[in-house]
C-alpha positions in Angstrom: 0.0 0.0 -0.1 1.6 3.2 -1.1 1.8 6.5 0.8 -1.6 8.5 0.9 -3.8 5.2 0.4 -6.2 4.4 3.1 -8.0 1.5 4.3 -10.7 0.9 6.7 -10.2 -1.3 9.9 -12.2 -1.8 12.9 -10.2 -1.7 16.2 -11.9 -2.7 19.7 -10.7 -0.9 22.8 -11.6 -1.2 26.3 -14.1 1.5 27.2 -11.9 3.5 29.5 -9.3 3.6 26.9 -11.6 4.7 24.2 -12.8 7.4 26.7 -9.3 8.6 26.9 -8.8 8.7 23.3 -12.0 10.6 22.7 -10.9 13.2 25.3 -7.4 13.5 23.9 -9.1 13.9 20.5 -11.2 16.7 21.7 -8.3 18.4 23.4 -6.1 18.3 20.4 -8.8 19.0 17.9 -7.8 15.9 15.9 -9.6 12.6 15.1 -9.1 9.4 16.9 -7.6 7.9 13.8 -5.0 10.6 13.7 -4.1 10.0 17.4 -3.8 6.2 16.8 -1.5 6.8 13.8 0.8 9.2 15.7 0.9 6.7 18.6 1.9 4.0 16.3 4.7 6.2 14.6 6.1 7.0 18.3 5.8 3.3 19.6 6.8 1.3 16.3 10.5 1.2 17.3 9.8 0.4 20.9 7.5 -2.6 19.9 10.1 -4.0 17.5 12.3 -4.6 20.5 9.5 -7.0 22.2 10.2 -10.6 21.4 7.7 -12.3 19.3 6.0 -15.3 20.6 7.9 -17.6 18.0 11.3 -16.3 19.4 10.9 -18.8 22.3 10.0 -22.0 20.2 12.4 -24.8 20.3 14.7 -25.3 17.4 13.8 -27.7 14.7 17.6 -28.5 14.6 18.4 -30.8 17.5 22.1 -29.9 17.1 21.4 -26.1 17.7 19.8 -27.0 21.1 22.7 -28.8 22.3 24.8 -26.1 21.2 22.9 -23.7 23.5 23.4 -25.9 26.5 27.2 -26.0 26.2 
């Protein structure tokens, strides 16, 4: 998807979080969509440092497991 293209996506938030988003949206005179986009841009680098759930799966290579234990 190129820059400037948009797609519709439904996101579900807990009611207290949505309430905070609505208040901040009003305070900044911006849309909730804009706030979420800015939050993503700010948090993206931090989230890349969080290990994925597959980072902890055992290796398919039995020799690799032995290497880690040595």
